[in-house]
C-alpha positions as CSV (number, residue, x, y, z in Angstrom):
1,M,12.4,0.9,3.5
2,A,14.1,-0.3,0.3
3,P,12.2,2.3,-1.8
4,L,13.1,5.0,0.7
5,A,16.8,4.0,0.2
6,G,16.3,4.3,-3.5
7,M,14.7,7.7,-3.1
8,L,17.6,9.0,-1.0
9,R,20.1,7.5,-3.3
10,E,18.5,9.4,-6.2
11,R,18.7,12.6,-4.1
12,G,22.5,12.1,-4.0
13,F,23.0,10.4,-0.7
14,R,25.2,7.4,-0.4
15,V,23.2,4.5,1.0
16,T,24.2,1.2,2.7
17,G,22.3,-1.0,5.1
18,S,21.8,-4.2,7.1
19,D,19.4,-7.1,7.1
20,S,18.9,-10.4,8.5
21,G,17.9,-11.7,5.1
22,V,17.4,-9.6,1.9
23,Y,15.3,-11.1,-0.9
24,P,13.7,-9.8,-4.1
25,P,12.2,-7.3,-4.8
26,A,14.1,-5.5,-2.1
27,S,17.5,-7.0,-2.9
28,T,17.2,-6.5,-6.7
29,L,16.1,-2.8,-6.2
30,L,19.1,-2.2,-3.9
31,E,21.6,-3.9,-6.2
32,S,20.3,-2.0,-9.3
33,L,20.9,1.3,-7.5
34,G,24.4,0.2,-6.3
35,I,23.3,0.1,-2.6
36,S,25.4,-2.3,-0.6
37,F,24.1,-3.9,2.6
38,F,25.1,-6.3,5.5
39,H,23.2,-9.5,6.1
40,T,23.3,-9.0,9.9
41,F,22.7,-6.4,12.5
42,D,25.9,-5.4,14.3
43,A,26.9,-2.2,16.3
44,A,30.1,-2.2,14.1
45,H,28.0,-1.2,11.2
46,M,27.5,2.2,12.7
47,Q,31.0,3.2,11.8
48,P,31.7,5.7,10.5
49,T,29.2,7.5,12.7
50,P,26.0,8.3,11.0
51,N,24.7,11.8,10.9
52,L,21.1,10.5,11.1
53,A,19.4,7.2,11.7
54,V,16.1,6.3,10.0
55,I,14.4,3.6,12.2
56,G,11.7,1.4,10.8
57,N,8.6,0.5,12.7
58,I,9.6,-3.1,13.5
59,I,12.9,-2.3,15.0
60,A,12.6,-2.5,18.8
61,R,14.9,-2.0,21.8
62,G,17.5,-4.7,22.0
63,N,18.5,-4.4,18.3
64,P,22.3,-3.8,18.5
65,E,22.3,-1.0,16.0
66,L,19.4,0.8,17.6
67,E,21.1,0.4,21.0
68,E,24.2,2.0,19.4
69,V,22.1,4.9,18.1
70,L,20.7,5.5,21.5
71,D,24.0,5.1,23.4
72,R,25.8,7.5,21.2
73,K,22.9,10.0,20.8
74,I,23.0,9.7,17.0
75,P,20.0,11.7,15.6
76,Y,17.2,9.5,14.4
77,R,13.9,9.6,12.4
78,S,11.3,7.3,11.3
79,M,10.5,6.5,7.7
80,P,7.4,8.8,7.6
81,E,9.3,11.6,9.2
82,I,11.9,11.5,6.4
83,L,9.2,11.7,3.9
84,E,7.6,14.5,5.8
85,E,10.8,16.5,6.2
86,V,12.7,15.7,3.0
87,F,10.3,14.8,0.2
88,L,6.9,16.3,0.9
89,P,7.7,20.0,1.6
90,E,6.3,22.2,-1.2
91,K,4.4,19.3,-2.7
92,H,0.7,18.7,-3.1
93,S,0.3,15.6,-0.9
94,I,-2.3,12.9,-2.3
95,V,-2.7,10.2,0.2
96,V,-4.6,6.9,-0.5
97,S,-5.8,5.3,2.6
98,G,-8.3,2.5,3.7
99,T,-8.3,-1.1,4.6
100,H,-8.3,-2.4,1.0
101,G,-7.1,-1.3,-2.4
102,K,-4.5,1.2,-1.3
103,T,-1.6,-0.2,-3.5
104,T,-3.7,-0.6,-6.6
105,T,-5.3,2.8,-6.3
106,T,-1.9,4.6,-5.6
107,A,-0.4,2.9,-8.6
108,M,-3.2,3.9,-10.8
109,L,-3.0,7.5,-9.7
110,A,0.7,7.7,-10.3
111,W,0.2,6.2,-13.8
112,I,-2.6,8.7,-14.6
113,F,-0.4,11.6,-13.6
114,H,2.6,10.2,-15.6
115,T,0.5,9.7,-18.7
116,A,-0.9,13.2,-18.4
117,G,2.6,14.6,-18.3
118,K,2.5,15.7,-14.7
119,N,5.8,14.0,-13.7
120,P,4.5,12.7,-10.4
121,N,6.5,11.8,-7.3
122,F,5.0,8.6,-5.8
123,L,5.6,5.9,-3.2
124,V,3.6,2.6,-3.5
125,G,3.5,-0.3,-1.1
126,G,4.3,-2.8,-3.8
127,V,6.1,-2.9,-7.2
128,A,3.9,-1.1,-9.8
129,E,4.2,-2.8,-13.1
130,N,3.8,0.2,-15.2
131,F,6.9,1.7,-13.6
132,G,8.8,-1.4,-12.7
133,K,9.4,-0.1,-9.2
134,S,7.5,1.2,-6.2
135,Y,8.6,4.8,-6.2
136,G,9.3,7.7,-8.5
137,L,10.8,11.1,-8.1
138,G,9.5,12.9,-11.2
139,G,9.8,16.4,-9.9
140,G,6.2,17.4,-10.4
141,G,4.0,19.4,-8.0
142,E,2.3,16.3,-6.6
143,F,3.5,13.5,-4.3
144,I,1.2,10.5,-4.4
145,L,1.5,8.2,-1.2
146,E,0.0,5.0,0.0
147,G,-1.2,6.0,3.4
148,D,-0.5,3.1,5.9
149,E,-2.4,3.1,9.2
150,Y,0.1,0.9,10.9
151,E,2.4,2.5,13.7
152,T,5.3,4.7,12.8
153,A,8.1,3.6,15.1
154,F,8.9,2.3,18.5
155,W,8.8,5.9,20.0
156,D,5.8,6.9,17.8
157,R,2.9,4.5,18.0
158,G,0.6,6.7,15.8
159,P,-0.2,5.8,12.2
160,K,2.4,6.5,9.5
161,F,-0.2,8.5,7.5
162,F,-0.3,11.3,10.2
163,H,3.1,12.5,8.8
164,Y,1.8,12.8,5.2
165,H,-0.3,16.0,5.6
166,P,-2.8,15.1,2.9
167,D,-4.1,17.8,0.6
168,D,-6.3,15.2,-1.2
169,L,-7.3,12.2,0.8
170,I,-8.9,9.0,-0.5
171,I,-10.4,6.5,2.0
172,T,-11.2,3.3,0.0
173,S,-12.9,1.3,2.7
174,L,-12.9,0.6,6.4
175,E,-12.9,-2.7,8.1
176,Y,-11.3,-3.7,11.4
177,D,-7.7,-4.5,10.8
178,H,-4.3,-4.5,12.6
179,A,-5.7,-6.1,15.8
180,D,-2.2,-6.1,17.3
181,I,-2.3,-2.3,17.7
182,Y,-6.0,-1.3,17.5
183,P,-8.0,-2.9,20.3
184,D,-11.3,-2.6,18.5
185,F,-12.9,-1.2,15.4
186,E,-13.7,2.1,17.2
187,A,-10.0,2.7,17.8
188,Y,-9.3,1.8,14.2
189,Q,-11.9,4.3,12.9
190,L,-10.6,7.1,15.2
191,A,-7.2,6.9,13.4
192,F,-9.0,7.7,10.1
193,R,-11.2,10.4,11.6
194,R,-8.1,12.1,12.9
195,L,-6.5,11.8,9.4
196,V,-9.5,13.6,7.9
197,N,-9.1,16.3,10.4
198,L,-5.6,17.0,8.9
199,V,-6.9,17.9,5.5
200,P,-7.0,21.7,4.9
201,R,-10.1,23.6,3.9
202,R,-8.8,23.9,0.3
203,G,-8.4,20.1,0.2
204,R,-10.7,17.2,-0.6
205,V,-11.7,13.9,0.9
206,V,-12.9,11.2,-1.5
207,I,-14.8,8.1,-0.1
208,W,-16.6,5.1,-1.3
209,G,-20.2,6.0,-0.9
210,D,-22.3,3.0,-1.3
211,A,-23.4,2.9,2.3
212,E,-25.1,-0.6,2.3
213,E,-21.8,-2.1,1.3
214,S,-19.2,0.2,2.6
215,G,-20.8,0.4,6.0
216,P,-21.5,3.5,8.2
217,A,-17.8,3.8,9.3
218,L,-16.7,5.6,6.1
219,R,-19.4,8.3,6.4
220,R,-18.6,8.8,10.0
221,A,-14.9,9.2,9.3
222,A,-15.6,12.0,6.9
223,E,-18.6,13.7,8.5
224,K,-16.6,16.4,10.4
225,A,-14.2,17.3,7.5
226,F,-13.5,21.0,7.0
227,C,-13.1,20.5,3.2
228,P,-15.4,19.2,0.5
229,V,-16.2,15.4,0.7
230,E,-17.0,13.6,-2.6
231,T,-18.5,10.1,-2.8
232,Y,-18.2,7.5,-5.5
233,G,-19.8,4.1,-6.2
234,F,-22.6,2.4,-8.1
235,N,-25.7,4.0,-6.4
236,D,-27.3,7.1,-7.7
237,G,-26.9,8.9,-4.4
238,N,-23.2,9.3,-4.9
239,D,-21.4,12.3,-6.4
240,W,-19.7,10.0,-8.9
241,V,-21.5,7.1,-10.3
242,A,-20.3,4.2,-12.5
243,S,-22.6,2.3,-14.8
244,G,-23.0,0.7,-18.2
245,F,-20.6,-2.2,-17.6
246,T,-19.5,-4.4,-20.5
247,I,-16.9,-7.1,-20.4
248,D,-14.8,-8.0,-23.5
249,G,-12.4,-10.8,-22.7
250,E,-10.1,-9.3,-20.0
251,T,-11.3,-5.7,-20.7
252,M,-14.1,-4.1,-18.7
253,R,-15.7,-0.9,-20.0
254,F,-17.9,1.5,-18.0
255,R,-19.2,5.0,-17.9
256,V,-18.8,7.6,-15.2
257,A,-21.2,10.5,-14.4
258,Q,-20.4,13.4,-12.1
259,R,-23.5,14.7,-10.3
260,G,-25.7,13.3,-13.0
261,K,-23.6,14.7,-16.0
262,P,-21.6,12.4,-18.2
263,F,-17.9,12.6,-17.3
264,G,-16.4,9.9,-19.6
265,E,-16.2,6.4,-20.8
266,F,-13.3,4.2,-19.4
267,A,-11.7,0.8,-19.9
268,L,-9.6,-1.4,-17.6
269,V,-7.5,-4.4,-18.5
270,A,-9.0,-6.2,-15.6
271,T,-12.5,-7.2,-14.3
272,G,-14.1,-6.9,-10.9
273,R,-16.1,-4.2,-9.3
274,H,-13.4,-3.5,-6.8
275,N,-11.2,-2.5,-9.7
276,V,-13.9,0.0,-10.9
277,L,-14.1,1.4,-7.4
278,N,-10.3,1.9,-7.2
279,A,-10.4,3.5,-10.6
280,M,-13.1,5.9,-9.6
281,A,-11.2,7.1,-6.6
282,A,-8.2,7.7,-8.7
283,L,-10.0,9.5,-11.5
284,I,-11.8,11.8,-9.1
285,V,-8.5,13.1,-7.6
286,A,-7.0,13.4,-11.1
287,Q,-9.9,15.4,-12.3
288,G,-9.5,17.7,-9.3
289,R,-5.9,18.3,-10.3
290,G,-6.9,19.5,-13.8
291,I,-6.4,16.2,-15.7
292,P,-9.0,15.9,-18.4
293,A,-11.2,12.8,-18.9
294,A,-9.4,11.8,-22.2
295,D,-6.1,11.6,-20.5
296,I,-7.5,9.6,-17.5
297,A,-9.1,7.2,-20.0
298,K,-5.9,6.7,-21.8
299,A,-4.0,6.0,-18.6
300,L,-6.6,3.6,-17.2
301,A,-6.7,1.6,-20.5
302,T,-2.9,1.0,-20.2
303,S,-2.7,0.6,-16.5
304,T,-1.5,-2.8,-15.2
305,I,-3.9,-3.2,-12.3
306,L,-2.1,-5.7,-10.1
307,P,1.3,-4.8,-8.6
308,T,3.9,-7.4,-9.3
309,I,5.3,-8.6,-6.0
310,P,4.3,-6.9,-2.8
311,L,7.1,-5.5,-0.7
312,P,7.5,-6.9,2.7
313,S,5.2,-5.6,5.4
314,K,3.4,-6.6,8.5
315,P,1.0,-9.4,8.1
316,R,-2.6,-8.9,8.9
317,L,-3.4,-10.6,12.3
318,K,-7.2,-10.7,12.0
319,P,-8.7,-13.4,9.6
320,R,-11.3,-11.6,7.6
321,A,-14.3,-13.1,5.8
322,A,-14.9,-11.8,2.2
323,A,-16.6,-8.5,2.5
324,G,-16.5,-5.0,1.1
325,P,-15.3,-4.1,-2.4
326,D,-13.1,-7.2,-2.6
327,A,-15.7,-9.7,-1.8
328,G,-14.8,-13.2,-3.1
329,S,-11.2,-13.4,-2.0
330,G,-12.0,-15.8,0.8
331,P,-9.3,-16.3,3.5
332,F,-6.7,-14.8,1.4
333,S,-7.4,-11.1,1.8
334,N,-4.1,-9.4,2.5
335,R,-4.4,-7.6,-0.9
336,G,-0.9,-6.7,-1.7
337,Q,0.4,-6.5,1.9
338,T,1.5,-10.2,2.3
339,P,5.0,-10.7,3.5
340,C,6.9,-13.1,1.2
341,A,9.4,-14.1,3.8
342,A,10.5,-13.2,7.3
343,K,12.6,-10.1,6.7
344,C,14.3,-7.4,8.6
345,F,15.6,-4.5,6.6
346,R,17.8,-1.6,7.7
347,M,19.6,0.9,5.5
348,R,22.4,3.4,6.0
349,C,22.6,6.5,3.8
350,Q,25.9,8.2,3.5
351,S,26.9,11.5,2.1
352,P,28.9,14.6,3.2
353,S,25.6,16.0,4.5
354,L,23.6,13.0,5.7
355,L,24.4,9.5,6.9
356,A,21.2,7.5,7.8
357,T,20.2,4.1,8.9
358,A,16.9,2.6,8.6
359,S,15.2,-0.5,10.0
360,F,12.2,-2.6,9.0
361,S,11.1,-6.1,9.2
362,A,8.2,-8.3,8.2
363,A,7.0,-11.4,10.2
364,F,5.6,-14.6,8.7
365,F,1.9,-14.9,7.9
366,A,1.6,-18.2,9.7
367,P,-2.0,-19.3,10.3
368,S,-1.9,-21.7,13.3
369,N,-5.5,-22.8,13.0
370,W,-7.0,-23.3,9.6
371,A,-10.2,-24.6,11.0
372,A,-10.8,-21.4,12.8
373,R,-10.0,-19.3,9.8
374,I,-12.3,-21.3,7.5
375,A,-15.0,-21.1,10.1
376,S,-14.9,-17.4,9.9
377,I,-15.8,-17.4,6.2
378,P,-19.4,-17.5,5.0
379,K,-20.5,-21.0,4.1
380,P,-20.9,-20.4,0.4
381,L,-17.2,-19.3,0.2
382,R,-15.7,-22.1,2.3
383,K,-14.7,-24.2,-0.6
384,V,-12.2,-21.8,-2.0
385,S,-10.9,-22.2,-5.5
386,V,-7.8,-20.1,-6.2
387,P,-6.9,-19.5,-9.8
388,L,-3.6,-18.0,-10.3
389,A,-3.1,-14.5,-11.6
390,R,-0.6,-13.6,-14.2
391,T,1.2,-12.0,-11.4
392,P,1.0,-14.0,-8.2
393,V,0.5,-12.9,-4.7
394,C,2.4,-15.2,-2.4
395,F,1.3,-16.5,0.9
396,P,3.8,-18.4,3.1
397,V,2.1,-21.1,5.0
398,L,3.7,-23.0,7.8
399,T,0.9,-25.5,8.5
400,P,-0.8,-28.0,6.2
401,L,-3.5,-26.6,3.9
402,P,-7.1,-27.3,4.7
403,S,-8.8,-30.0,2.6
404,T,-11.3,-27.4,1.6
405,L,-8.8,-25.3,-0.3
406,E,-8.2,-26.2,-4.0
407,T,-5.4,-24.6,-6.0
408,K,-5.2,-24.3,-9.7
409,P,-1.7,-23.6,-10.8
410,S,-1.3,-21.8,-14.2
411,P,1.7,-22.5,-16.5
412,G,4.7,-20.2,-16.1
413,I,4.0,-19.1,-12.5
414,S,6.9,-19.3,-10.1
415,C,6.9,-19.1,-6.4
416,S,10.6,-18.4,-6.0
417,S,9.9,-15.1,-4.4
418,C,9.2,-17.0,-1.1
419,P,12.5,-18.8,-0.6
420,T,12.0,-19.5,3.1
421,A,8.3,-20.6,3.0
422,A,7.6,-24.3,3.8
423,L,4.8,-24.1,1.4
424,T,3.6,-21.4,-0.9
425,V,0.1,-20.8,-2.3
426,C,-0.3,-18.2,-5.0
427,A,-3.8,-16.7,-5.1
428,K,-5.4,-14.4,-7.6
429,K,-6.6,-11.0,-6.4
430,F,-10.3,-10.9,-7.2
């Protein structure tokens, strides 16, 4: 919601808000934009009367400001509806979805389009290091969005990404997630099949195609698409294939072929096959929008792969063993969606033409039974060594760490971004 406040502020709206606790990066973003906010929820904050309230997906009945909105019949929208109605019209919508890798791939795409001079509009679920923030309104013809499958609002239990009307859609991977709103994997898959069904005939769906690793769910999600479907991966059966990997220090080089014909040679300042997969998804969409391989290579070579500090979001409720493109991350597999503290964020936007309030909160990721979580991980991975990345991903932990977990702190890494955590572990994204 903080990035949305920034986007509205840049559009000329006056923005204020409320929260039960505001911490970086949300607080620093708001302060840098001159957006003031309250530290509590109170019906009195709804004066003067807003023209429109933007309600986040965590705000529920009983919230004093929401109750005031309903009692006084103040018009309201969800965050995805504001994107849909205010920012996406007349833009080519590029949506990055999937269980893993959304934030990284979205940030890569935005950087590719920026490097190619396309002036992209984008919204990422974390702070992208290349831009120093999580959104941009460049004014170009594309809007690049991280597509979240979590529910939209208390009155709209459908996924947020249904509101983004993708012209180009990436699905990075599918594994059962968000067990609090999806009763089983079939229900989770259905959301993505319905998302694919929104892509127009002139659009394109891009999926990871290594079936033995990605599983059958991805293929099933795209099998009834009315537009072209392109696959990527390491196996020859894909439309786009990566090969010829070499590693030089922290740089990884590889070649990409399109349907058997060389497309280009690329380098990433990061290692790991999951980073190659994310880069391939991004370069396929970029190529389809007319960006040449040379510009893509230049952007990837200068792309900072890991987002800095993830913005607050819902924690994952299902412990997940290492699997899929990010195999190796053990019990810590939130991949950029880990809440750094318990937060509730609401914003109000004021202007002669619009006054909006928005609400959002994140809960603690508080594993109550480490033994059960460790037991869910394959035995070879149970003794988890967690080297710190240059940019940490923070996991608030409210219970003692298991004896099987080792941490290896690196100099200069601070965990101050988790001020309310009883204990913080910073883990590298593999």
